[in-house]
C-alpha positions as CSV (number, residue, x, y, z in Angstrom):
1,X,19.9,33.7,8.4
2,X,18.7,30.3,7.3
3,X,18.5,29.1,10.9
4,X,16.5,32.2,11.8
5,X,14.1,31.5,9.0
6,X,13.5,27.9,10.1
7,X,12.9,29.1,13.7
8,X,10.4,31.5,12.3
9,X,8.6,28.7,10.4
10,X,8.6,26.5,13.5
11,X,7.2,29.4,15.6
12,X,4.4,29.9,13.1
13,X,3.6,26.2,13.3
14,X,3.1,26.4,17.0
15,X,1.0,29.5,16.8
16,X,-1.3,28.0,14.2
17,X,-1.6,24.7,16.2
18,X,-2.5,26.5,19.4
19,X,-5.0,28.7,17.6
20,X,-6.6,25.6,16.0
21,X,-6.8,23.8,19.4
22,X,-8.5,26.9,20.9
23,X,-11.1,27.2,18.2
24,X,-12.0,23.6,17.7
25,X,-15.5,24.0,19.3
26,X,-17.1,26.0,16.6
27,X,-15.8,23.6,13.9
28,X,-16.8,20.6,15.9
29,X,-20.4,21.9,16.1
30,X,-20.5,21.6,12.3
31,X,-20.0,17.9,12.6
32,X,-22.7,17.6,15.3
33,X,-25.2,19.4,13.1
34,X,-28.1,17.3,11.7
35,X,-27.4,17.9,8.1
36,X,-23.7,16.9,8.4
37,X,-24.5,13.8,10.4
38,X,-27.1,12.8,7.8
39,X,-24.5,13.2,5.0
40,X,-22.1,10.8,6.6
41,X,-24.7,8.3,7.8
42,X,-25.0,5.0,6.1
43,X,-28.0,3.0,7.4
44,X,-27.6,-0.5,8.9
45,X,-27.5,-3.0,6.0
46,X,-26.7,-0.3,3.4
47,X,-23.4,0.1,1.6
48,X,-21.0,3.0,1.3
49,X,-20.6,4.8,-2.0
50,X,-16.8,4.5,-2.1
51,X,-14.0,2.4,-1.0
52,X,-11.1,4.4,0.4
53,X,-7.7,2.6,0.6
54,X,-5.2,4.1,3.0
55,X,-1.5,3.2,3.4
56,X,-0.6,2.2,6.9
57,X,2.8,3.9,7.2
58,X,4.8,2.2,9.8
59,X,2.3,-0.6,10.1
60,X,3.4,-1.8,6.7
61,X,-0.2,-2.6,5.7
62,X,-3.2,-1.1,3.9
63,X,-6.6,-0.3,5.4
64,X,-9.9,-0.2,3.5
65,X,-12.6,2.2,4.7
66,X,-16.1,3.0,3.5
67,X,-17.0,6.5,2.5
68,X,-18.9,8.5,3.6
69,X,-19.3,6.5,6.8
70,X,-15.6,6.2,7.7
71,X,-16.2,2.6,8.7
72,X,-13.1,0.4,8.8
73,X,-13.9,-2.5,6.4
74,X,-10.6,-4.5,6.4
75,X,-6.9,-4.3,7.2
76,X,-5.0,-5.8,4.3
77,X,-1.6,-7.3,5.4
78,X,1.1,-6.5,2.9
79,X,4.7,-6.0,4.1
80,X,4.2,-6.9,7.8
81,X,3.4,-10.3,9.2
82,X,-0.1,-10.5,10.5
83,X,-0.9,-13.1,13.2
84,X,-4.6,-12.3,12.9
85,X,-4.9,-14.5,9.8
86,X,-1.4,-16.2,9.7
87,X,-0.1,-14.1,6.8
88,X,3.7,-14.5,6.8
89,X,3.4,-17.4,9.3
90,X,1.6,-19.9,7.1
91,X,3.9,-22.0,4.9
92,X,2.1,-20.7,1.9
93,X,2.9,-17.0,2.6
94,X,6.3,-17.1,4.1
95,X,8.0,-16.5,0.7
96,X,6.3,-13.2,0.3
97,X,8.9,-11.7,2.7
98,X,12.0,-12.8,0.9
99,X,14.4,-10.1,-0.1
100,X,18.1,-9.7,-1.0
101,X,18.6,-9.0,2.7
102,X,16.9,-12.2,3.8
103,X,13.5,-12.4,5.3
104,X,12.2,-8.9,6.2
105,X,8.9,-9.1,8.2
106,X,8.0,-5.4,8.2
107,X,8.1,-2.3,6.1
108,X,6.9,1.3,6.0
109,X,4.0,1.6,3.4
110,X,3.4,5.0,2.0
111,X,1.6,5.5,-1.3
112,X,-1.4,3.8,-2.8
113,X,-2.0,3.4,-6.5
114,X,-5.1,1.9,-8.1
115,X,-4.8,0.3,-11.5
116,X,-6.1,2.5,-14.4
117,X,-7.6,2.1,-17.8
118,X,-7.7,5.2,-20.0
119,X,-6.9,7.4,-17.1
120,X,-9.7,6.1,-14.8
121,X,-9.6,3.7,-11.9
122,X,-10.7,0.2,-13.1
123,X,-10.9,-1.7,-9.8
124,X,-8.6,-4.6,-10.7
125,X,-5.4,-4.1,-8.5
126,X,-4.0,-1.9,-5.8
127,X,-0.3,-1.2,-5.6
128,X,1.7,0.1,-2.6
129,X,5.4,0.8,-1.8
130,X,7.6,-0.4,0.9
131,X,9.8,2.5,1.9
132,X,12.5,1.0,4.1
133,X,13.3,-2.2,2.1
134,X,12.5,-0.9,-1.4
135,X,9.6,-3.0,-2.7
136,X,6.3,-2.7,-4.5
137,X,3.3,-4.9,-3.7
138,X,0.2,-5.7,-5.6
139,X,-3.2,-6.5,-4.0
140,X,-5.8,-8.4,-6.0
141,X,-9.1,-6.5,-5.4
142,X,-11.2,-9.5,-6.1
143,X,-9.9,-11.1,-2.9
144,X,-8.3,-8.1,-1.0
145,X,-5.2,-10.2,-0.6
146,X,-1.5,-9.4,-1.4
147,X,-0.5,-11.6,-4.3
148,X,2.9,-10.1,-5.4
149,X,5.9,-8.2,-4.0
150,X,8.8,-7.0,-6.2
151,X,12.0,-5.7,-4.6
152,X,13.6,-2.7,-6.3
153,X,17.4,-3.1,-6.4
154,X,20.1,-0.5,-5.8
155,X,17.9,2.2,-4.2
156,X,17.5,3.3,-0.6
157,X,14.2,4.5,0.7
158,X,11.5,3.9,-2.0
159,X,9.4,6.8,-0.8
160,X,8.8,8.0,-4.4
161,X,6.6,5.1,-5.5
162,X,4.6,3.5,-7.1
163,X,3.0,6.1,-9.4
164,X,1.0,4.6,-12.2
165,X,0.6,5.6,-15.9
166,X,-2.9,6.1,-17.3
167,X,-3.2,2.6,-18.8
168,X,-1.2,0.8,-16.0
169,X,1.8,0.4,-18.4
170,X,4.2,1.3,-15.7
171,X,4.7,1.9,-12.0
172,X,7.2,4.7,-11.7
173,X,9.4,5.2,-8.6
174,X,12.6,6.9,-7.5
175,X,15.1,6.6,-4.7
176,X,14.6,8.7,-1.7
177,X,18.2,8.4,-0.5
178,X,20.9,8.4,-3.1
179,X,23.6,5.8,-2.4
180,X,26.7,4.4,-4.2
181,X,25.6,2.4,-7.2
182,X,26.6,-0.4,-7.1
183,X,26.9,-0.4,-3.3
184,X,30.5,-0.2,-2.1
185,X,32.5,1.0,0.9
186,X,33.2,4.7,0.5
187,X,33.4,7.7,2.9
188,X,30.0,9.4,3.3
189,X,31.6,12.8,2.7
190,X,32.3,11.7,-0.9
191,X,28.5,12.0,-1.6
192,X,28.8,14.3,-4.6
193,X,31.3,12.0,-6.2
194,X,30.0,8.6,-5.5
195,X,26.3,8.8,-4.7
196,X,23.6,8.4,-7.5
197,X,19.9,8.2,-7.8
198,X,17.7,5.8,-9.8
199,X,14.3,6.2,-11.4
200,X,12.6,2.9,-11.9
201,X,10.0,1.8,-14.4
202,X,8.1,-1.4,-13.4
203,X,5.9,-2.8,-16.2
204,X,2.5,-4.3,-15.3
205,X,1.1,-7.3,-17.3
206,X,-2.3,-6.1,-18.6
207,X,-4.0,-9.5,-18.1
208,X,-2.6,-10.8,-14.9
209,X,-1.0,-7.7,-13.3
210,X,2.4,-9.4,-12.9
211,X,5.2,-6.9,-12.3
212,X,8.6,-6.8,-13.9
213,X,11.4,-4.3,-13.5
214,X,11.6,-3.0,-17.1
215,X,14.4,-0.5,-16.8
216,X,16.1,2.1,-14.5
217,X,17.4,5.5,-15.3
218,X,20.6,6.6,-13.6
219,X,20.2,10.1,-12.1
220,X,22.2,12.7,-10.1
221,X,22.4,12.1,-6.4
222,X,19.4,14.0,-5.2
223,X,16.5,12.9,-2.9
224,X,13.6,11.8,-5.2
225,X,10.5,12.6,-3.3
226,X,7.2,12.0,-5.1
227,X,5.9,11.7,-8.7
228,X,3.0,11.9,-11.0
229,X,2.5,10.7,-14.6
230,X,1.0,12.7,-17.4
231,X,-2.5,12.0,-18.7
232,X,-4.3,12.9,-21.9
233,X,-2.0,15.2,-23.8
234,X,0.9,14.6,-21.4
235,X,0.6,10.8,-21.4
236,X,4.0,9.4,-21.9
237,X,5.7,11.8,-19.5
238,X,6.6,11.5,-15.8
239,X,7.2,14.3,-13.4
240,X,9.2,13.6,-10.2
241,X,10.1,16.2,-7.6
242,X,13.5,16.2,-5.8
243,X,15.0,17.9,-2.9
244,X,18.6,18.3,-1.7
245,X,19.8,19.6,-5.1
246,X,22.8,20.8,-2.9
247,X,23.8,17.1,-2.6
248,X,24.5,17.4,1.1
249,X,24.6,14.5,3.5
250,X,24.3,16.0,7.0
251,X,21.9,18.3,8.8
252,X,19.7,18.5,5.7
253,X,17.2,20.8,7.3
254,X,19.9,23.5,7.0
255,X,22.4,22.3,4.4
256,X,19.7,21.2,1.9
257,X,17.9,24.5,2.2
258,X,20.7,26.8,0.8
259,X,19.4,27.2,-2.8
260,X,16.3,29.2,-3.8
261,X,14.9,26.2,-5.7
262,X,15.1,22.5,-6.2
263,X,14.5,20.5,-9.4
264,X,11.7,18.5,-10.8
265,X,12.6,15.7,-13.2
266,X,10.6,15.5,-16.4
267,X,11.0,12.2,-18.2
268,X,9.9,11.1,-21.6
269,X,9.3,7.4,-20.9
270,X,8.2,6.7,-24.5
271,X,11.6,7.9,-25.6
272,X,13.1,5.6,-22.9
273,X,11.2,2.7,-24.4
274,X,12.7,3.6,-27.8
275,X,16.2,3.6,-26.4
276,X,15.6,0.2,-24.7
277,X,14.5,-1.3,-28.1
278,X,17.7,0.2,-29.6
279,X,19.8,-1.5,-27.0
280,X,21.1,1.7,-25.5
281,X,21.1,0.3,-22.0
282,X,23.8,-1.3,-19.9
283,X,23.3,-4.4,-17.8
284,X,24.3,-4.4,-14.1
285,X,24.7,-7.4,-11.9
286,X,22.7,-7.1,-8.7
287,X,20.3,-9.1,-6.5
288,X,16.6,-8.6,-5.9
289,X,13.6,-10.9,-5.3
290,X,10.3,-11.3,-7.0
291,X,7.6,-13.0,-4.9
292,X,4.4,-14.1,-6.6
293,X,1.4,-16.0,-5.3
294,X,0.6,-19.0,-7.6
295,X,-3.0,-18.5,-8.6
296,X,-3.7,-22.3,-8.8
297,X,-2.0,-23.5,-5.6
298,X,-2.2,-20.3,-3.5
299,X,1.4,-20.8,-2.6
300,X,3.9,-17.9,-2.8
301,X,6.9,-18.6,-5.1
302,X,10.1,-16.6,-4.8
303,X,12.7,-16.0,-7.5
304,X,16.0,-14.1,-7.2
305,X,16.8,-11.8,-10.1
306,X,20.4,-10.9,-10.9
307,X,20.4,-8.3,-13.7
308,X,19.0,-4.9,-14.3
309,X,19.0,-2.7,-17.4
310,X,20.2,0.9,-16.9
311,X,19.7,4.0,-19.2
312,X,22.1,6.9,-18.8
313,X,20.6,10.3,-19.7
314,X,24.0,11.5,-21.0
315,X,23.8,8.7,-23.6
316,X,20.1,9.1,-24.3
317,X,19.3,12.7,-25.4
318,X,15.8,14.1,-25.2
319,X,14.8,11.6,-22.5
320,X,15.3,13.5,-19.2
321,X,15.0,17.2,-18.3
322,X,14.9,19.3,-15.1
323,X,12.7,22.3,-14.2
324,X,13.3,24.5,-11.2
325,X,10.6,24.1,-8.5
326,X,10.0,25.9,-5.2
327,X,12.3,24.9,-2.4
328,X,11.9,21.5,-0.7
329,X,8.9,20.2,-2.7
330,X,6.8,17.3,-1.4
331,X,5.3,16.1,-4.7
332,X,3.8,17.4,-7.8
333,X,0.3,16.8,-9.2
334,X,-1.2,16.7,-12.7
335,X,-4.7,18.0,-13.3
336,X,-7.4,15.9,-15.1
337,X,-6.7,17.5,-18.5
338,X,-3.0,16.7,-18.3
339,X,-2.1,20.3,-19.0
340,X,-1.3,21.7,-15.5
341,X,1.4,20.4,-13.2
342,X,1.4,21.8,-9.7
343,X,4.7,22.0,-7.8
344,X,4.6,22.8,-4.1
345,X,7.6,23.8,-2.1
346,X,7.3,23.3,1.7
347,X,9.4,26.4,2.3
348,X,7.6,28.6,-0.3
349,X,4.8,31.0,0.4
350,X,3.5,30.5,-3.1
351,X,2.6,27.6,-5.4
352,X,4.0,27.2,-9.0
353,X,1.7,25.8,-11.7
354,X,3.4,24.7,-14.9
355,X,1.9,24.3,-18.3
356,X,2.6,21.1,-20.3
357,X,2.3,22.9,-23.6
358,X,4.8,25.5,-22.4
359,X,7.2,22.8,-21.3
360,X,7.0,21.1,-24.7
361,X,7.6,24.5,-26.4
362,X,10.6,25.2,-24.2
363,X,12.1,21.8,-25.1
364,X,11.4,22.4,-28.8
365,X,13.0,25.8,-28.7
366,X,15.8,24.6,-26.4
367,X,14.9,27.3,-23.9
368,X,17.3,26.0,-21.2
369,X,19.0,27.6,-18.2
370,X,22.1,25.4,-18.3
371,X,22.3,21.7,-17.3
372,X,23.1,19.5,-14.4
373,X,25.2,16.4,-14.9
374,X,24.4,16.5,-18.6
375,X,20.6,17.0,-18.1
376,X,19.1,20.2,-19.6
377,X,17.3,22.5,-17.1
378,X,14.2,24.0,-18.7
379,X,13.7,27.7,-18.1
380,X,11.4,28.2,-15.0
381,X,9.7,31.2,-16.6
382,X,9.2,29.5,-19.9
383,X,7.5,26.5,-18.3
384,X,5.4,28.4,-15.8
385,X,1.7,28.9,-16.3
386,X,1.1,31.0,-13.2
387,X,1.5,31.3,-9.5
388,X,-1.0,30.8,-6.7
389,X,-0.2,33.7,-4.4
390,X,0.0,33.3,-0.6
391,X,-2.5,30.3,-0.3
392,X,-1.2,29.2,3.1
393,X,1.9,28.0,4.9
394,X,3.6,24.6,4.2
395,X,1.8,23.5,1.0
396,X,2.0,19.7,0.5
397,X,-0.4,17.8,-1.8
398,X,-3.1,18.7,-4.4
399,X,-6.0,16.9,-5.9
400,X,-8.8,17.9,-8.2
401,X,-12.6,17.7,-8.4
402,X,-13.2,17.6,-12.1
403,X,-14.9,21.0,-12.2
404,X,-11.7,23.0,-12.7
405,X,-10.9,23.3,-9.0
406,X,-7.8,22.1,-7.0
407,X,-7.5,21.4,-3.3
408,X,-4.2,21.7,-1.5
409,X,-3.2,20.7,2.1
410,X,-1.2,23.1,4.2
411,X,0.7,21.5,7.0
412,X,1.8,24.6,8.9
413,X,-1.4,26.6,8.7
414,X,-3.4,23.4,9.2
415,X,-6.0,23.8,6.4
416,X,-7.3,22.7,3.1
417,X,-7.5,25.4,0.4
418,X,-9.6,25.3,-2.7
419,X,-8.5,27.3,-5.7
420,X,-9.3,27.7,-9.4
421,X,-6.8,25.9,-11.6
422,X,-7.1,28.3,-14.6
423,X,-7.2,31.7,-12.7
424,X,-5.1,30.6,-9.7
425,X,-7.7,32.4,-7.5
426,X,-8.3,31.2,-3.9
427,X,-12.0,30.2,-3.6
428,X,-12.3,28.7,-0.1
429,X,-10.3,27.4,2.9
430,X,-11.3,25.2,5.8
431,X,-9.3,24.3,8.9
432,X,-8.2,20.8,9.7
433,X,-7.4,19.2,13.0
434,X,-4.4,19.1,12.8
435,X,-1.6,19.6,10.2
436,X,-2.8,17.6,7.2
437,X,-0.4,15.6,5.0
438,X,-2.1,14.0,2.0
439,X,-5.7,14.4,1.0
440,X,-7.9,12.2,-1.2
441,X,-10.8,12.9,-3.5
442,X,-12.4,9.8,-5.2
443,X,-10.6,9.7,-8.5
444,X,-8.9,12.9,-7.7
445,X,-5.7,12.1,-9.6
446,X,-7.5,10.6,-12.7
447,X,-9.1,12.1,-15.8
448,X,-12.5,11.9,-14.2
449,X,-12.6,12.7,-10.5
450,X,-15.8,12.3,-8.5
451,X,-15.8,15.6,-6.8
452,X,-18.2,14.8,-4.0
453,X,-16.0,14.2,-1.0
454,X,-12.5,15.1,0.2
455,X,-10.6,13.3,3.1
456,X,-7.8,15.2,4.8
457,X,-5.3,12.8,6.5
458,X,-3.9,14.7,9.5
459,X,-0.6,14.1,11.1
460,X,-1.5,15.4,14.6
461,X,-4.5,14.4,16.6
462,X,-4.2,16.0,20.0
463,X,-7.7,16.5,21.5
464,X,-9.9,15.1,18.7
465,X,-10.7,11.7,20.4
466,X,-10.7,10.2,23.9
467,X,-7.0,9.9,25.0
468,X,-5.3,6.5,24.7
469,X,-2.0,7.3,26.3
470,X,1.0,8.9,24.5
471,X,0.1,7.2,21.2
472,X,-3.0,8.4,19.5
473,X,-4.8,7.2,16.3
474,X,-4.3,9.6,13.4
475,X,-7.2,11.7,12.5
476,X,-9.0,11.7,9.1
477,X,-11.6,14.3,8.3
478,X,-14.3,14.1,5.6
479,X,-15.5,17.2,3.8
480,X,-18.4,17.6,1.4
481,X,-17.0,19.5,-1.6
482,X,-20.0,19.2,-3.9
483,X,-20.9,22.9,-3.3
484,X,-19.1,26.2,-3.6
485,X,-17.8,25.9,0.0
486,X,-16.2,22.9,1.7
487,X,-18.1,21.5,4.7
488,X,-16.6,19.3,7.4
489,X,-19.1,16.4,8.0
490,X,-17.1,13.7,9.8
491,X,-14.0,12.9,11.9
492,X,-12.8,9.3,12.0
493,X,-9.6,7.6,13.4
494,X,-7.3,5.6,11.2
495,X,-4.8,2.8,11.7
496,X,-1.0,3.3,11.5
497,X,0.0,6.5,9.8
498,X,-1.7,6.9,6.5
499,X,0.6,8.8,4.1
500,X,-1.7,8.6,1.1
501,X,-5.0,7.2,0.0
502,X,-7.1,6.6,-3.1
503,X,-10.8,6.3,-3.3
504,X,-12.9,4.5,-5.9
505,X,-16.6,4.1,-6.6
506,X,-17.8,0.9,-4.8
507,X,-19.5,-0.4,-7.9
508,X,-16.1,-0.8,-9.6
509,X,-15.0,-3.4,-7.1
510,X,-18.1,-4.8,-5.3
511,X,-19.5,-6.9,-8.2
512,X,-16.2,-8.7,-8.7
513,X,-15.5,-9.6,-5.1
514,X,-14.8,-13.3,-4.6
515,X,-17.1,-14.8,-2.0
516,X,-15.4,-18.2,-1.7
517,X,-12.7,-20.2,-3.5
518,X,-14.0,-22.9,-5.8
519,X,-12.8,-26.1,-4.0
520,X,-12.8,-28.0,-7.3
521,X,-10.1,-25.6,-8.5
522,X,-7.9,-26.0,-5.4
523,X,-4.6,-27.3,-6.8
524,X,-2.7,-27.1,-3.5
525,X,-0.4,-30.1,-3.3
526,X,-1.6,-30.8,0.2
527,X,-5.3,-30.1,-0.3
528,X,-7.7,-32.6,1.2
529,X,-10.7,-32.5,-1.0
530,X,-13.1,-34.4,1.2
531,X,-13.2,-35.8,4.7
532,X,-12.6,-39.4,3.6
533,X,-9.1,-38.3,2.4
534,X,-7.9,-37.0,5.7
535,X,-4.8,-38.8,6.9
536,X,-1.5,-38.4,8.8
537,X,1.8,-39.4,7.1
538,X,5.3,-39.6,8.5
539,X,8.6,-39.1,6.5
540,X,11.4,-39.2,9.0
541,X,11.0,-36.3,11.4
542,X,8.4,-34.7,9.2
543,X,4.8,-35.4,9.8
544,X,2.1,-34.2,7.4
545,X,-1.5,-33.9,8.7
546,X,-4.1,-33.7,5.9
547,X,-6.9,-32.1,7.8
548,X,-10.3,-30.7,6.9
549,X,-12.7,-28.2,8.5
550,X,-16.4,-27.9,8.2
551,X,-19.1,-26.8,10.6
552,X,-18.6,-28.0,13.2
553,X,-15.6,-30.3,13.4
554,X,-12.0,-30.7,12.4
555,X,-10.9,-34.0,10.9
556,X,-9.0,-35.8,12.2
557,X,-9.7,-34.6,15.7
558,X,-7.5,-37.0,17.7
559,X,-3.9,-37.7,16.6
560,X,-1.3,-39.9,18.4
561,X,2.2,-40.8,17.4
562,X,3.9,-37.3,17.3
563,X,7.3,-37.2,18.9
564,X,9.3,-34.4,20.5
565,X,11.5,-32.8,17.7
566,X,9.1,-33.6,14.9
567,X,8.2,-30.9,12.3
568,X,4.4,-31.3,12.1
569,X,2.7,-29.6,9.1
570,X,-1.0,-29.2,9.6
571,X,-2.5,-28.7,6.1
572,X,-6.0,-27.5,6.8
573,X,-8.5,-27.4,3.9
574,X,-11.8,-25.5,4.5
575,X,-14.5,-27.6,2.8
576,X,-17.1,-24.9,3.1
577,X,-18.5,-23.3,-0.1
578,X,-20.4,-20.5,1.5
579,X,-19.7,-16.8,1.8
580,X,-18.1,-15.6,5.1
581,X,-17.5,-19.0,6.6
582,X,-13.7,-19.1,7.3
583,X,-12.3,-21.6,9.7
584,X,-9.3,-21.1,12.0
585,X,-6.7,-23.4,13.5
586,X,-4.5,-23.0,16.5
587,X,-2.6,-25.5,18.6
588,X,-1.1,-25.1,22.1
589,X,2.7,-24.7,22.0
590,X,2.9,-23.2,18.5
591,X,5.4,-20.4,18.4
592,X,4.2,-18.7,15.2
593,X,0.5,-17.8,14.8
594,X,-2.9,-19.2,14.0
595,X,-4.3,-20.0,10.6
596,X,-7.4,-18.4,9.1
597,X,-8.5,-20.4,6.1
598,X,-11.1,-19.1,3.6
599,X,-13.8,-21.4,2.2
600,X,-12.3,-23.7,-0.4
601,X,-8.7,-22.7,0.6
602,X,-5.8,-24.7,2.0
603,X,-3.3,-23.3,4.5
604,X,-0.4,-24.9,6.4
605,X,0.9,-24.3,10.0
606,X,4.2,-25.7,11.1
607,X,4.2,-27.0,14.7
608,X,7.4,-28.2,16.4
609,X,6.4,-29.9,19.8
610,X,9.1,-29.3,22.5
611,X,7.8,-31.7,25.2
612,X,5.7,-34.8,25.7
613,X,2.0,-34.4,26.6
614,X,-1.5,-34.1,25.1
615,X,-2.1,-30.7,23.5
616,X,-5.4,-29.2,22.4
617,X,-6.1,-27.7,19.0
618,X,-9.2,-25.8,18.0
619,X,-11.0,-23.6,15.4
620,X,-10.3,-19.9,16.2
621,X,-13.1,-18.4,14.1
622,X,-16.6,-18.6,15.6
623,X,-18.5,-20.3,12.8
624,X,-21.6,-21.9,14.3
625,X,-23.6,-22.8,17.4
626,X,-21.2,-25.7,17.9
627,X,-18.1,-23.8,17.4
628,X,-16.8,-24.6,20.9
629,X,-16.9,-28.3,20.0
630,X,-14.7,-27.8,17.0
631,X,-11.5,-29.0,18.6
632,X,-9.2,-32.0,19.1
633,X,-6.1,-33.4,20.8
634,X,-2.5,-34.1,19.6
635,X,-0.5,-36.6,21.7
636,X,3.2,-36.1,21.8
637,X,5.6,-38.9,22.9
638,X,9.3,-38.6,23.9
639,X,11.8,-38.5,21.1
640,X,12.7,-42.1,20.0
641,X,9.5,-43.7,21.3
642,X,7.7,-46.3,19.2
643,X,4.1,-45.0,19.6
644,X,2.5,-45.6,16.2
645,X,0.7,-42.9,14.2
646,X,-3.0,-43.1,14.9
647,X,-5.8,-40.7,14.0
648,X,-9.5,-40.7,13.8
649,X,-12.9,-38.9,13.9
650,X,-15.8,-40.8,15.3
651,X,-14.5,-44.2,14.1
652,X,-17.8,-46.0,14.6
653,X,-19.5,-43.8,12.1
654,X,-16.7,-44.2,9.6
655,X,-17.7,-47.9,9.4
656,X,-21.4,-47.0,8.6
657,X,-21.7,-44.8,5.5
658,X,-25.4,-44.0,5.9
659,X,-25.1,-43.2,9.6
660,X,-22.1,-41.0,8.9
661,X,-24.0,-39.1,6.2
662,X,-27.0,-38.6,8.5
663,X,-24.6,-37.4,11.3
664,X,-22.9,-34.8,9.2
665,X,-26.2,-33.5,7.7
666,X,-27.5,-33.1,11.3
667,X,-24.3,-31.3,12.3
668,X,-24.6,-28.9,9.4
669,X,-28.2,-28.1,10.2
670,X,-27.3,-27.3,13.8
671,X,-24.4,-25.2,12.6
672,X,-26.7,-23.1,10.3
673,X,-29.1,-22.5,13.2
674,X,-26.1,-20.9,15.0
675,X,-25.4,-18.7,12.0
């Protein structure tokens, strides 16, 4: 019977997809209409109203888009090495990839979380999870650079992460795949006996944003999928959906679909804080890494941690509860008031909406329907506020517009549905192309959404763009939701596979954006703060080149005395103090990447010459009319040779201070003409 049901759902998926493909012309005509084009148009030289940050999925990165234009502004490297700017290849950033498994140069980034103050986005930091090697990263929105990565120990598949509380007190996460804790060699079919889940609370320093694993809660061995934290009246509580309450370990599409409902965890984290203060935790030896970019030196520092603090719900009453939720949920969402919690089951034709007040009343009255592993199960009927009847097929994610309306994506019926939170009445529905996963409304998960636009992130693209072989860019679609009816106004392709996004008003980020690094504050140990300080030093087989870049030359630009087998560290300092004037560095024979160095910054590239010869190096970022001239040579002699170190840059001018000054001023003038 179960197999027949799944085949039925799959058949419906195909029917809806074929119907959508066949009817796309009329929908596309909306986009081509003048009014729709005008709504998405941002004139040359003008700025978008919003930043939209999208996870990259299997790219491991984050992308930043402008809304409503859909223009790609930047790809922010996070969990994956990025040869475009040397992230993960430069000596300063290599430590960002340290984990208890060694260096891991990739991950699967899923969920974006902007920092909040009083339930609103504040524009300071951006957090994202690594799903495969469980990690949480922090991006500084002043620089759009990854500055911190914290590994989460003893979990597998950190899909349920990193959901933030309304004052950025905690980032909440849960294990997707329960495993033996601590890890040990056991038969997989002892799942129900030996496998456990963990819910993790990572604290965020309110001044610097630094993350710390505050505590973990040991949970039954379910699959913890997604979460939301309460706001307003429900602040202090977390809600996490689970699936596989059957605790099966094989053919989950069938075996984890046997029960009528799964369970949503409801956690009183303020009570957990109380138990932590009372010492009710146990400590567990483990290993995980905390990688943090030093703000003064811009060098990543890595520290191994060896202890975690665990709370057990059986020993900590009134901390954790369960509520039945429609089968196979893919997340829950909390409305701006903090009163309503939406639980969507992918295999349910309806949507359940819970009331926080009713949940609290049920807890107070101990209105429970039994327990699971010592955790009380709140009565479904007692917690339920109402049901949204037959809204669509395959409900996934919900966000809110701040006007009492909710918007939910439906993967199977390929649509976004608008409904009234209080009455549960369906108000509108619009097709998407095709099969949407997450959606985003600017501020849509906060206390104060900006209900102007909605972006649906679709999992299937098919015929929306010119074909690019078997692999297609994922499709995002922008809707105007300011009126009673949703209106499709733009399609735009995205990078990787965005699983979630958040959007924020541009004026919360733009004024704080760093234009260049103050070179006077550069505390890098190998910084070269002025061309007169350039030099080359040897220490055994290590050679350190203290190099500078300025329009339009590298100094030194001719170096002799390298030997085969040397480890040559090029420490390049960009002397510019102007916005949007990075300099690059690449050398023939390097087996890692290039460097892209921002104004006032120092970055280091390791080069290990393998054979004798004269090798060219150059600036990779076109910076001026004389960019092509921004180059030099490195001479490599055989191992054991006695060729002395020699370096220089227009040695004749070096002997005449005034002539050198005039030469460099002239060079800068020529460079500015090119800009």
